[in-house]
C-alpha positions as CSV (number, residue, x, y, z in Angstrom):
1,X,45.0,37.0,46.7
2,X,47.0,39.4,44.7
3,X,49.2,41.9,46.6
4,X,47.2,44.8,45.3
5,X,44.1,43.5,47.0
6,X,45.7,43.3,50.5
7,X,45.2,46.9,51.3
8,X,44.2,47.7,54.8
9,X,41.0,49.7,55.1
10,X,40.2,51.3,58.5
11,X,41.9,50.8,61.8
12,X,42.8,47.7,63.6
13,X,41.6,46.9,67.1
14,X,45.1,47.4,68.5
15,X,45.4,50.8,67.0
16,X,42.0,51.8,68.5
17,X,42.9,50.5,72.0
18,X,46.2,52.4,71.8
19,X,44.4,55.6,70.9
20,X,41.9,55.1,73.8
21,X,44.8,54.5,76.2
22,X,46.7,57.6,75.2
23,X,43.5,59.7,75.4
24,X,42.7,58.2,78.9
25,X,46.2,59.1,80.2
26,X,45.7,62.7,78.9
27,X,42.4,63.0,80.6
28,X,43.8,61.7,83.9
29,X,46.5,64.3,83.7
30,X,43.9,67.1,83.1
31,X,41.9,65.9,86.1
32,X,45.0,66.0,88.3
33,X,45.9,69.4,87.0
34,X,42.4,70.7,87.8
35,X,42.5,69.4,91.4
36,X,45.9,71.1,92.0
37,X,44.4,74.3,90.6
38,X,41.5,74.2,93.0
39,X,44.0,73.6,95.9
40,X,46.1,76.6,94.9
41,X,43.0,78.8,94.5
42,X,41.8,77.8,98.0
43,X,45.2,78.5,99.5
44,X,45.4,81.9,97.8
45,X,41.9,82.8,99.1
46,X,42.9,81.8,102.7
47,X,46.1,83.9,102.4
48,X,44.1,86.9,101.1
49,X,41.7,86.5,104.0
50,X,44.6,86.4,106.5
51,X,46.0,89.6,105.0
52,X,42.6,91.3,105.3
53,X,42.3,90.2,109.0
54,X,45.7,91.6,109.7
55,X,44.9,94.8,107.9
56,X,41.7,95.1,110.0
57,X,43.8,95.0,113.2
58,X,46.3,97.5,111.9
59,X,43.4,99.9,111.0
60,X,42.2,99.7,114.6
61,X,45.7,100.6,115.7
62,X,45.9,103.5,113.3
63,X,42.5,104.8,114.5
64,X,43.6,104.6,118.2
65,X,47.0,106.0,117.3
66,X,48.6,103.3,119.4
67,X,50.0,99.9,118.8
68,X,48.3,98.6,121.9
69,X,44.7,97.3,121.4
70,X,42.5,96.9,124.4
71,X,42.0,93.3,125.6
72,X,38.3,93.2,124.5
73,X,39.0,94.3,121.0
74,X,42.0,92.0,120.7
75,X,40.0,89.0,121.9
76,X,37.2,89.9,119.4
77,X,39.7,90.0,116.6
78,X,41.2,86.6,117.7
79,X,37.7,85.1,117.8
80,X,37.0,86.4,114.3
81,X,40.2,84.9,113.0
82,X,39.2,81.5,114.3
83,X,35.6,81.5,112.9
84,X,35.4,80.8,109.1
85,X,31.7,81.6,109.1
86,X,32.5,85.2,110.2
87,X,35.3,85.8,107.6
88,X,38.0,84.0,109.6
89,X,40.1,81.0,108.7
90,X,39.7,77.3,109.4
91,X,41.6,76.4,112.6
92,X,42.8,80.0,112.6
93,X,45.0,81.5,115.4
94,X,46.0,85.1,115.6
95,X,48.8,86.5,117.7
96,X,50.2,90.0,118.2
97,X,53.7,90.5,119.5
98,X,55.1,93.9,120.5
99,X,58.7,94.4,119.3
100,X,59.2,98.0,120.4
101,X,57.2,101.1,121.5
102,X,56.0,101.7,117.9
103,X,56.3,98.2,116.2
104,X,54.3,95.0,116.4
105,X,54.3,91.7,114.6
106,X,50.9,90.3,113.6
107,X,51.0,86.5,112.9
108,X,48.0,84.5,111.7
109,X,48.2,80.7,111.3
110,X,45.6,78.3,109.9
111,X,45.2,74.8,108.6
112,X,42.7,73.8,106.1
113,X,40.3,71.0,107.1
114,X,41.3,68.8,104.2
115,X,45.1,69.1,104.8
116,X,47.1,66.1,105.9
117,X,47.8,65.9,109.7
118,X,51.5,65.9,109.0
119,X,51.3,69.1,106.9
120,X,52.5,72.2,108.7
121,X,50.1,75.1,109.4
122,X,50.0,78.0,106.9
123,X,51.3,81.2,108.2
124,X,50.9,84.9,107.4
125,X,53.1,87.4,109.2
126,X,53.3,91.2,108.9
127,X,55.0,94.0,110.8
128,X,53.2,97.2,111.7
129,X,55.1,100.3,112.6
130,X,53.2,103.3,113.9
């Protein structure tokens, strides 16, 4: 054969497999990125829900013009924090700690059901001063 007739036409099998490999690695990266985005979105939603629950308790305190909430209302709030079906958080625990005559700390902790057992609980804490 003459050198002018040895032109390569099309792609070889190795080039095609290399292209498929590079494309597959890129797709796997996108899938991993998507799963992390879903986790961050879920975490942000839970934090927002915790802020709303804390705001609900502070609204009760503002209405009563006192930082002390009666035991029944406080227990109802704690029950709501622990029930995801009622707008609460998964494995949610709410605590209120009085710092002074006009100041309280509201702490809400939760752990998502799909979190690893060694992972610490998520925490939202706010101070309320009347």
